[in-house]
C-alpha positions in Angstrom: 0.0 0.0 0.0 1.8 3.1 -1.2 0.8 6.3 0.7 0.2 9.6 -1.1 1.7 12.7 0.5 -0.6 15.7 1.3 0.5 19.3 1.2 1.4 19.4 4.9 3.6 16.3 4.7 1.2 13.8 6.2 0.6 10.6 4.4 -2.9 9.9 3.2 -4.6 7.6 0.8 -7.2 7.8 -2.0 -10.6 6.9 -0.7 -11.7 3.2 -0.7 -15.1 1.6 -0.7 -14.1 -0.6 2.2 -11.3 -0.5 4.8 -10.9 -3.7 6.7 -9.2 -3.5 10.1 -7.5 -6.8 11.2 -5.6 -9.3 9.1 -6.4 -12.5 10.8 -8.3 -15.2 8.8 -11.6 -13.3 9.3 -10.4 -9.9 8.2 -8.4 -11.3 5.3 -11.5 -13.2 4.2 -13.7 -10.1 4.3 -11.1 -8.2 2.2 -11.1 -11.1 -0.3 -14.8 -11.3 -0.6 -15.2 -7.6 -1.0 -12.4 -7.4 -3.6 -14.1 -10.3 -5.6 -17.3 -8.2 -5.7 -15.3 -5.4 -7.5 -15.0 -3.1 -4.5 -12.0 -0.9 -3.9 -10.6 -2.5 -0.7 -7.8 -1.7 1.8 -6.8 -4.2 4.5 -4.5 -3.3 7.4 -3.0 -5.5 10.1 -1.1 -4.1 13.1 1.3 -7.0 13.4 1.3 -9.7 10.8 -1.3 -12.0 9.2 -2.2 -14.8 11.6 -0.2 -13.3 14.4 -3.2 -13.2 16.8 -5.9 -15.7 17.4 -5.6 -17.4 14.0 -2.0 -18.3 14.6 -2.6 -19.9 18.0 -5.4 -22.3 16.9 -4.8 -26.0 16.4 -4.9 -25.8 12.6 -7.9 -28.0 12.0 -10.7 -27.4 9.4 -12.8 -29.7 11.4 -16.5 -30.4 11.0 -17.7 -29.1 14.4 -18.0 -32.6 16.0 -18.2 -31.0 19.5 -21.2 -28.9 18.6 -23.3 -31.7 17.1 -25.8 -32.1 19.9 -26.0 -28.4 21.0 -25.8 -26.7 17.6 -26.2 -29.2 14.7 -26.6 -26.3 12.2 -23.1 -25.1 13.1 -21.8 -28.6 12.6 -23.5 -28.7 9.2 -22.0 -25.3 8.2 -18.5 -26.3 9.4 -18.5 -29.5 7.4 -19.6 -27.7 4.3 -17.0 -24.9 4.8 -14.3 -27.5 5.4 -15.1 -29.0 2.0 -14.9 -25.5 0.4 -11.4 -24.9 1.8 -10.3 -28.4 0.6 -11.3 -27.5 -2.9 -9.8 -24.0 -2.8 -6.4 -25.1 -1.5 -5.9 -28.9 -2.1 -2.1 -28.5 -1.8 -2.4 -27.0 1.7 -5.1 -29.2 3.3 -4.3 -32.7 4.6 -6.4 -35.5 6.2 -5.6 -36.4 9.8 -7.0 -39.8 10.9 -8.3 -39.7 14.4 -9.0 -42.2 17.1 -11.6 -41.1 19.7 -11.1 -43.1 22.9 -14.1 -44.4 24.9 -13.1 -45.2 28.5 -16.5 -46.5 29.8 -17.8 -49.8 28.3 -21.3 -48.7 29.1 -21.0 -45.7 26.9 -19.6 -47.4 23.7 -23.1 -47.7 22.1 -23.9 -44.1 23.0 -20.7 -42.9 21.3 -21.3 -45.0 18.3 -24.7 -43.6 17.8 -23.2 -40.1 18.2 -20.7 -40.8 15.4 -23.4 -42.4 13.2 -25.3 -39.1 13.4 -22.1 -37.2 12.6 -21.5 -39.4 9.5 -24.4 -37.8 7.6 -22.6 -34.4 7.9 -19.1 -35.7 7.1 -19.8 -36.2 3.4 -19.6 -32.4 2.8 -16.0 -32.4 4.0 -15.1 -35.7 2.2 -14.9 -37.6 5.5 -15.2 -41.3 5.7 -17.8 -43.1 7.9 -16.6 -44.0 11.3 -15.5 -47.5 12.4 -15.6 -48.9 15.9 -12.4 -50.6 17.0 -11.7 -52.9 20.0 -8.8 -52.0 22.3 -6.5 -54.5 20.6 -7.4 -53.1 17.2 -6.8 -49.5 18.3 -3.4 -50.4 19.9 -2.4 -52.3 16.8 -3.2 -49.2 14.7 -1.5 -46.8 17.2 1.2 -48.6 19.4 1.8 -45.5 21.4 -1.6 -46.0 23.2 -1.7 -47.5 26.6 -4.4 -49.9 27.7 -7.4 -49.7 29.9 -10.0 -48.2 27.6 -13.1 -49.9 26.2 -13.1 -49.0 22.5 -12.1 -46.4 19.9 -14.0 -44.8 17.1 -12.3 -43.7 13.9 -12.8 -40.4 12.1 -10.8 -38.1 9.9 -10.6 -34.3 10.0 -8.7 -32.0 7.7 -5.6 -30.2 9.0 -4.1 -27.0 7.5 -1.1 -24.7 8.0 -3.1 -21.8 9.4 -0.3 -19.3 8.6 -0.2 -20.2 4.9 -4.0 -20.3 4.7 -4.2 -16.8 6.1 -1.6 -15.3 3.9 -3.0 -17.0 0.8 -6.4 -15.5 1.5 -4.8 -12.0 1.9 -2.8 -12.7 -1.3 -5.9 -13.5 -3.2 -7.5 -10.3 -2.0 -4.5 -8.4 -3.3 -4.5 -10.3 -6.6 -8.1 -9.0 -7.1 -7.2 -5.4 -6.4 -7.1 -4.9 -2.7 -4.3 -2.9 -1.1 -2.9 -4.9 1.8 -0.5 -3.8 4.5 0.8 -5.6 7.6 2.6 -3.9 10.5 0.1 -1.1 10.2 -1.6 -0.2 13.5 -4.9 1.7 13.9 -4.2 4.8 15.9 -7.7 6.2 15.7 -10.9 6.3 13.7 -11.9 9.3 11.6 -15.3 10.1 13.0 -17.5 13.0 12.1 -20.7 14.5 13.5 -23.6 14.3 11.1 -23.4 18.0 10.4 -19.6 18.3 10.0 -18.5 20.0 6.8 -16.0 17.3 5.8 -18.8 14.8 5.6 -21.8 16.8 4.7 -22.5 15.1 1.5 -21.9 11.6 2.9 -24.2 12.4 5.8 -27.0 13.5 3.5 -26.6 10.3 1.5 -26.7 8.3 4.7 -29.8 10.0 5.9 -31.5 9.2 2.6 -30.3 5.6 2.8 -31.7 5.1 6.3 -35.1 6.9 5.7 -36.8 3.8 4.6 -39.6 3.5 7.2 -40.9 4.5 10.6 -38.2 2.5 12.3 -35.2 3.9 10.4 -32.6 5.8 12.4 -30.7 8.8 11.0 -27.0 8.5 11.8 -25.6 10.8 14.5 -22.0 10.2 13.5 -20.1 8.6 10.6 -16.9 6.7 10.5 -14.9 7.9 7.5 -11.8 5.7 7.9 -8.8 5.4 10.1 -5.5 7.0 11.1 -2.8 4.3 10.9 0.9 4.0 11.6 3.6 1.8 10.1 5.0 0.2 13.2 8.4 -0.5 11.6 9.0 2.9 10.1 6.8 5.2 12.3 5.1 6.6 9.2 1.6 7.9 9.8 -1.1 8.0 7.2 -4.8 8.5 6.8 -7.0 6.0 5.0 -10.6 7.0 4.1 -13.3 4.6 3.2 -17.1 4.6 2.7 -17.4 1.7 5.0 -14.9 0.6 7.7 -15.1 -3.1 8.9 -13.8 -4.0 12.3 -12.6 -7.6 12.1 -10.0 -7.4 14.9 -10.8 -10.5 16.8 -10.3 -10.1 20.6 -9.4 -6.5 19.9 -12.8 -5.7 18.5 -13.9 -3.8 21.7 -10.9 -1.5 21.5 -11.8 -0.5 17.9 -15.5 0.1 18.7 -14.4 2.2 21.7 -12.6 4.5 19.2 -16.0 5.2 17.7 -17.4 5.8 21.2 -19.3 2.5 21.2 -19.4 -0.3 23.7 -19.1 -3.9 22.4 -18.7 -6.7 24.8 -17.0 -10.1 24.2 -16.4 -13.0 26.5 -12.9 -13.9 25.5 -11.6 -17.4 26.3 -8.0 -18.4 26.5 -6.6 -21.6 25.0 -3.1 -23.0 25.1 -1.3 -25.7 23.0 1.8 -27.6 23.9 4.2 -28.4 21.0 6.5 -31.5 21.3 9.7 -32.0 19.3 8.5 -35.2 17.6 5.4 -37.2 16.7 4.4 -39.2 19.8 1.5 -40.8 17.8 1.0 -41.4 14.1 -2.7 -40.5 14.2 -4.7 -37.8 16.0 -6.1 -39.0 19.4 -9.2 -37.6 21.0 -8.9 -37.7 24.8 -11.2 -37.1 27.7 -9.4 -34.7 30.0 -9.3 -35.0 33.8 -12.2 -32.7 34.1 -14.3 -34.4 31.4 -13.6 -31.9 28.6 -12.3 -33.0 25.3 -8.7 -32.4 24.1 -6.6 -33.7 21.2 -3.2 -35.1 20.5 -2.4 -34.0 17.0 0.6 -35.1 14.9 1.5 -32.0 12.8 4.5 -31.8 10.4 7.4 -33.2 12.5 5.9 -32.2 15.8 2.9 -33.0 18.0 0.3 -30.5 19.3 -1.6 -31.1 22.5 -4.6 -28.9 23.2 -6.6 -27.1 24.0 -7.7 -25.5 27.2 -10.8 -23.3 27.4 -10.9 -20.7 30.2 -12.4 -17.3 30.7 -9.7 -14.6 30.1 -9.8 -11.4 32.1 -6.4 -10.0 31.3 -4.7 -7.9 28.6 -5.2 -9.5 25.2 -1.8 -8.1 24.2 -0.1 -10.2 27.0 -1.5 -13.8 26.9 0.8 -16.3 28.4 0.5 -20.0 29.3 1.0 -21.0 33.0 2.4 -24.2 34.5 -1.1 -25.3 35.8 -2.5 -25.3 32.2 0.5 -27.2 30.9 0.2 -29.8 33.6 -3.5 -30.2 33.0 -2.9 -31.1 29.4 0.0 -33.5 30.1 -1.8 -35.2 33.0 -4.9 -35.7 30.9 -2.9 -37.4 28.1 -0.3 -39.5 29.9 -2.7 -42.3 31.0 -3.7 -42.9 27.4 -0.3 -42.2 25.9 2.2 -43.2 28.6 5.3 -42.0 26.7 4.2 -38.5 26.2 6.4 -36.9 28.8 9.5 -38.5 27.2 9.2 -36.0 24.3 10.7 -32.6 24.7 8.4 -29.6 24.9 9.8 -27.1 22.4 7.1 -24.4 22.8 3.8 -23.6 24.4 1.5 -21.1 22.7 -1.4 -19.2 24.1 -4.2 -17.3 22.4 -7.5 -15.7 23.1 -10.7 -16.5 21.2 -13.1 -13.6 20.3 -16.1 -15.5 21.6 -19.4 -13.7 21.9 -20.6 -12.4 25.2 -22.9 -14.9 27.1 -23.7 -14.8 30.8 -24.4 -17.7 33.1 -22.9 -20.6 31.3 -19.6 -22.5 31.6 -16.7 -21.1 29.7 -16.3 -24.2 27.5 -20.0 -24.0 26.5 -19.8 -20.4 25.2 -21.2 -20.2 21.7 -18.9 -20.4 18.7 -21.4 -18.6 16.5 -20.7 -15.2 15.1 -22.4 -11.8 14.7 -22.2 -9.0 12.1 -23.2 -5.6 13.5 -24.2 -2.7 11.3 -23.6 0.1 13.7 -25.8 2.5 11.7 -28.8 0.4 12.6 -27.6 -0.5 16.1 -25.9 2.7 17.3 -26.7 5.4 14.7 -23.1 5.4 13.6 -22.9 5.2 9.8 -20.1 3.7 7.8 -19.0 1.2 10.4 -19.5 -2.6 10.6 -18.2 -5.1 13.2 -17.8 -8.9 12.8 -16.9 -11.0 15.8 -17.1 -14.6 17.2 -17.0 -17.6 15.0 -14.1 -20.0 14.1 -11.4 -20.4 11.5 -13.4 -23.1 9.6 -16.3 -20.7 9.0 -14.3 -17.6 8.3 -15.4 -17.6 4.7 -19.1 -17.6 5.7 -18.5 -14.9 8.2 -16.8 -12.8 5.5 -19.7 -13.5 3.1 -22.3 -12.3 5.6 -20.2 -9.2 6.4 -19.7 -8.4 2.7 -23.4 -8.7 2.1 -24.0 -6.0 4.8 -21.3 -3.8 3.2 -22.7 -4.3 -0.3 -26.2 -3.3 0.9 -24.8 -0.2 2.6 -23.0 0.8 -0.6 -26.1 0.2 -2.7 -24.6 -2.3 -5.0 -26.6 -3.9 -7.7 -27.4 -7.6 -7.5 -24.9 -8.7 -10.2 -22.1 -6.9 -8.4 -22.9 -8.6 -5.1 -22.7 -12.2 -6.5 -21.0 -14.4 -4.0 -17.9 -16.1 -5.5 -15.6 -17.2 -2.7 -17.1 -20.6 -2.5 -16.3 -21.2 -6.2 -12.8 -19.9 -6.7 -9.4 -21.5 -5.7 -6.9 -19.7 -3.5 -3.5 -18.9 -5.1 -1.8 -22.2 -5.9 -4.9 -24.2 -5.6 -6.0 -24.2 -9.3 -4.2 -27.5 -10.2 -2.6 -30.4 -8.5 1.0 -31.4 -9.3 1.9 -35.1 -9.3 4.9 -36.6 -7.6 6.6 -36.9 -11.0 5.9 -33.2 -11.7 7.7 -32.3 -8.5 10.6 -34.6 -9.3 11.0 -33.0 -12.7 11.1 -29.5 -11.0 13.8 -30.7 -8.6 15.9 -32.0 -11.5 15.4 -28.9 -13.6 16.3 -26.5 -10.8 18.9 -28.7 -9.1 17.3 -28.6 -5.7 16.5 -31.5 -3.3 13.2 -33.2 -3.9 12.4 -32.8 -0.2 12.7 -29.0 -0.6 10.4 -29.0 -3.7 7.9 -31.1 -1.9 7.7 -28.5 0.9 7.6 -25.7 -1.7 4.6 -27.4 -3.2 2.9 -27.8 0.1 3.2 -24.1 0.8 2.7 -22.7 -2.7 0.9 -25.3 -4.8 0.8 -24.7 -8.5 3.0 -21.6 -7.9 6.0 -23.8 -7.0 7.8 -23.3 -10.3 7.2 -19.5 -10.0 9.0 -19.5 -6.6 11.9 -21.6 -8.1 12.2 -19.4 -11.1 12.0 -16.1 -9.2 14.0 -16.8 -6.1 16.2 -19.8 -6.7 18.0 -19.0 -9.9 19.8 -16.1 -8.2 23.2 -16.8 -6.5 22.7 -18.7 -3.3 19.0 -19.3 -4.1 19.3 -23.1 -3.8 21.1 -23.0 -0.4 19.2 -24.6 2.5 18.7 -22.2 5.3 16.8 -24.4 7.8 17.5 -28.1 8.4 14.5 -28.7 10.6 12.3 -27.5 7.7 13.8 -27.5 4.2 13.7 -23.8 3.4 15.7 -22.4 0.5 17.2 -18.9 0.4 15.3 -18.3 -2.8 12.0 -18.9 -1.0 12.9 -16.3 1.5 13.5 -13.8 -1.3 10.1 -14.7 -2.8 8.4 -14.2 0.5 9.8 -10.7 0.8 8.8 -9.8 -2.7 5.4 -11.4 -2.9 4.1 -12.1 0.6 4.8 -9.1 2.8 7.7 -10.6 4.7 9.3 -7.7 6.7 10.7 -9.4 9.8 12.0 -12.8 10.9 8.7 -13.4 12.7 6.9 -12.9 9.4 9.2 -15.4 7.8 8.5 -17.9 10.5 4.8 -17.7 9.7 5.3 -18.0 5.9 7.9 -20.8 5.8 8.1 -22.3 9.3 11.6 -21.1 9.8 12.2 -21.4 13.6 9.2 -23.7 14.2 11.1 -27.0 14.3 13.1 -28.6 17.2 15.8 -25.9 17.1 13.2 -23.1 17.5 15.2 -20.8 15.3 18.5 -21.0 17.2 20.1 -23.0 14.4 18.8 -21.1 11.4 17.6 -17.6 12.3 21.0 -16.0 11.8 21.4 -17.1 8.2 17.7 -16.4 7.5 18.1 -12.9 9.0 21.1 -12.3 6.8 19.2 -13.2 3.7 16.2 -11.2 4.8 18.4 -8.1 5.6 20.0 -8.2 2.2 16.7 -8.6 0.3 15.1 -5.7 2.3 18.3 -3.5 2.2 18.5 -3.3 6.0 21.5 -2.0 7.9 23.3 -4.4 10.3 21.9 -2.9 13.5 18.3 -3.4 12.2 19.1 -7.0 11.3 20.6 -7.6 14.8 17.6 -6.0 16.5 15.2 -8.1 14.5 17.2 -11.3 15.3 17.3 -10.5 19.0 13.5 -9.8 19.1 12.9 -13.1 17.2 15.0 -15.2 19.5 13.5 -13.5 22.6 10.0 -14.4 21.4 11.0 -18.0 20.7 12.5 -18.3 24.2 9.4 -16.9 25.8 7.4 -19.7 24.3 9.9 -22.3 25.7 10.8 -21.0 29.1 7.4 -21.5 30.8 7.3 -25.2 30.0 10.9 -26.2 30.7 12.3 -27.6 34.0 14.9 -30.1 35.2 17.2 -31.5 32.6 15.4 -29.9 29.7 15.9 -26.4 31.2 19.5 -27.0 31.9 20.2 -28.2 28.4 18.4 -25.3 26.8 20.1 -22.8 29.1 23.5 -24.3 28.0 22.5 -23.8 24.4 21.4 -20.3 25.1 24.7 -19.5 26.9 26.8 -21.0 24.1 25.0 -18.8 21.6 25.3 -15.7 23.7 29.0 -16.4 24.3 29.4 -16.7 20.5 28.0 -13.2 19.9 24.2 -13.5 20.2 22.0 -10.7 21.4 19.1 -10.0 23.6 17.9 -13.3 25.0 17.0 -13.0 28.7 
């Protein structure tokens, strides 16, 4: 997004139809939907895409199994949307076979009836009908299981790299004309009174638009856009839009407050433990010590365990796991998977869900539905829409409903508002490459087949474009990360095409620093490549490297004790002694 200078030196921007605040999966999906409808769209994210709630979820496009009895309509929607995403990004979505463990022999028939009911929804997400297994059959399928349970039921759910999914949605918005910027923080909303000169014409139009019946409300104020700041350069600018959409997840109330409005959420906190290896070959559904459901999920070359679900009353900018939550997850899993504590914890991540406000029910029962608020109807504030709640799997539907509201407010004709996001692939999802295709690419570009396989997983049909653009330059074929086969050329491509501006951005795009070394074996080389591509001075590169390693260490320190802690502190000390910076 290139700013235009005004006469007084401030940075401003030509007016947009829609300004979307928040670059998580919901905001990016809103921007994509609006751009596909032909609207002039701007999308801003204060940190990076999937740096908030989206990036701390388990990475499952599941069918809403847990809501089957309480909200079957949500389950139906989630299954359908899971199928849409599998068609849109076939290279990025993978099937995860699951075993759901039944402890009580008296409940086996009940659970089987439950899964039989779920089978009718599964077809929409290409799921296979469940199968009941005896204990011996389940242990034969997954030797990591202990004994003492009655039966197991099979199921499969789609997994996805949430970071790649989020950036591909944002990229598709950009490819359809949206201006997209990360590291761009909202400093304030541009709000006018109905009679203000700067918005007199807009206000008159708004009054005409709302004068449709005895119940219509004339707007008292109008949101005209936002004042934003590039958090890396400090540059301020003004972005004006006919409609501003607040899609900031747990930060939604902060943005509505800038317009003088009160919007309540009931945020809930969830944590995930990440282990350095696969402790099971399939996903395992476990009943936790308090009766809640948690999962053990093999993902890439690691294992995720989660999640918790607790009311969160703190600062959403400072969400940290605690030892009690970590122990809750490990204790819940170790009876069923006895060897789980033998694996090394390489990170614990914590996030906050933007769940809708509900009073008088347990935190784990809070609705996962969503709301779209037109603040002109609700609060007599024109040009302002908020979307909150929901889940990653239904982000496309959330965006579609939000774009419907935006289109109606802008008075678009029916042909212009045609919904298209369920029909079109995401970038790289237009065709599937065979194993032989990938082998030929590896031969042609003289790179390891393993690296090309990973390129294909991340970029799909654009794999050859990445190789052509980034890897033909000197050093482009060099491997930067051994935990995850990342090439120098792919880093260059990320800078040029995917808004990579920091090492943390690079981690989300390419998984640099997400393997067992947590970046301490590859971040220095990756930072050097990044600095050269961005033209950064050495001090800026050093500061970024220190911030990256500090953030990685924060995710490890809470979970480490005993021998693991001593080993990691030795590694940290060795690195510091050799010239590292900033890890405390």
